[in-house]
Phi, psi and omega in degrees: 000139182257123185257044175201178170287095191299127176086004185291337177285358181275352190303310177307319182285337173268359187297316183299314181308310187294320188296308180304316180300324187261358180057037180257160184296155175295146183214144178287334178205168179303325178292320182299332187280344181296128182304149179296149182297140182093344179292151185221073174304150183301145179297144177298127180284098181240015179096178178070216186231039182294136177084007186275341185247135178241111186256009193289329190234018179267156175254013164228146188285129175286157175303144177286127176296146175281136177241158177284131181295343179286128178296159175302147178297156183286147174281181186291330178294323175297314177302320193275341185275139182254349185224010180229142196233154183305312185262323175294318185247001179053041185292345175270003174063050183256000192283142184244157173236147176293153177292322172281125180237016181305134179286331178264033184301130171245129188302123186266061180241118182232153185226149183256358178208156178272001182259147178220149187257137167279163175305327179275014174090346177286168191237134174246148183243129172285135187251154173283162183294346175276349177277159187286145184282131178236114177274132170257139181269050184300339185262007173296125188084351178256307183269130179303148173308330181287347184260123173277145186201135167235123178242115173256113179267132189244132176239132172261099179260112187050041175082001183256125184283140174226158193220147172231133187255135176216155188204186163247022176091011182256000197287349181255358179299129171274144175199172178278116182274357178057219185290354181295344183261014182295330180291334182284321179292324175293316178304308183300322183294314182298325180289324179294313177301319174301313185296320184285344182248016190055033179082013181260347180229132184211201179297337178293349185273186181234157163247118189066225178265358181272119173302127172299331177290340172285327174294319178302307184304317177302313181304321185270318186265354176068017172284106187250030182278001178249026173082010177227157186243157178305310185288336173291316179298325180299315176301318177304314179297325174290330175300320188285304190287329182093129192277334172291328171287327169304319178290312180307316180306316187295328190247238193295333184292339188208284186286340180056039183269156178312145181300331179295340173266136189227153181205137180147001184282156184277189193227025172083011180208149177293155169311148172284157179287065180239153187277160182253035170241144196223146169228141179220098196067229178276345186282149177225155184200132169239144178241155169272119184301139172282112184264013181280162178280322184086163177284163183285156181275108175228103178229168175257165174299323177307312184287325176300304180303319184288327174296318185293310181309315187282335164304305184298321185263022194299319182298312196268341181244077194297331183289351189238017181288140165297125180298134182087321186293148183243157182309321183296338180282318179289323175303318168300320179297314188272337188242340185094190184294135179300330177225093187279137169271323190266335187226050186298134180079002187251154173272096189256214187052215183293354176281346184265003180310147179278334183295131185243026189300319184296301182311316182286352181292346179203189181275102186295338174292312172310302181297326177294320187286321184295327183261003186047044181074013180254068173230169179212144163228119178251124183205165174217132178275166173210145181204132175182144181050034177084359178275137176248126185235137183214127181244130184204140166250145178223148168234119194230072183283168168240126177242156179274184183285349175270001179084009177269151176294140173276126176300141177064034180236307189284173177228144173230138187199164163231132180224137177228140184220151175222120171259114188273161181302145185206201173285334178285164182280170180296323173302319183293317179294328181296311178302315180301316189287324178297318178298330181296319182290324180281002169256326183280305190303309178303323181287341172288314192285325179265004169098351172302330171245087189291000000 
């Protein structure tokens, strides 16, 4: 059994092949190949009316354009590769970044009511985090039965977050989530460092001269040109945070999930040869690494989605914060090191994920225009034994000509999916998962899933 994203360490070695096949300019790393923020390449012709609407200067929300649920055709590099895929690995170099890269970004999506109308005239209500979680099966018949999925929709009503949980009935199914949980290991490491240093040392710090945020970017983006691997960094963060504490976060200490779900396993590679002493400004801290193996990682899409939702809503939902972690740590998790040594000028952290399922779930040029570049996608892929896993947060606002949010127009969400090994090929499953996002996301954006 493969306990990592098989072949992710090959990203650097296949870069030249990919670039030649795509006729793209050469790049030293996956991050360097991402189009510069604010660039607006012509939208891909994928049928439907992608690129037809420009919402950047309107004061009322324009109709959401229809897109073809079939994903764009593969480029030459995607056809040529046997182990890297169009949407999981972005081999066609389609990934886009927002024009706004502020680290203190607050999602500009607002709502006037916790209620939302379905197309059939019935009403659904978004609940506060103090209410019991209730799942609704809005995705039955939309997401294939073979895809496990949890979708958490977020409304900010007068600045107070409310949530609606939807699925296709698979949200409690346990599975091996592979590398998709590495962000959870990094968050646990941040909280442990803060707790042991009285709040003075966190992911904002360094080990020696290496920013921990650059390790996060390596872990997420698989640029392994600096002598450490993504899988090794995932294990290193478990060494720092402690595997028992990681398990506790899943259970009584935070999420209250069933004992049958477990977390704390490693990722198929040894920890890098890095010290366990840290400096963060004038503060220093040394920790004894946790050398245990930990339980296997067996989680549901619900648990992974809830973990990510609580991190994303750390500022706004104080009652669900992870103990110890600070907003600066979450910024580092989402954006990479505040002062990067390895990736200067790049948008790192969970912004650097190679998987583009959410971006490819609609017309990114339309979403960029209607938000004036003020959107976000933070995500982490997972892949192993033919399973495709993806965890993502997305903020997709609609702004008026003055740059203010149009109430009840944009969408904010967390989505976690798993396409399991089956009769189809891995390339076909990559496209099937992309097709699933191109079915779910348009329905969320146009109100069919309110």
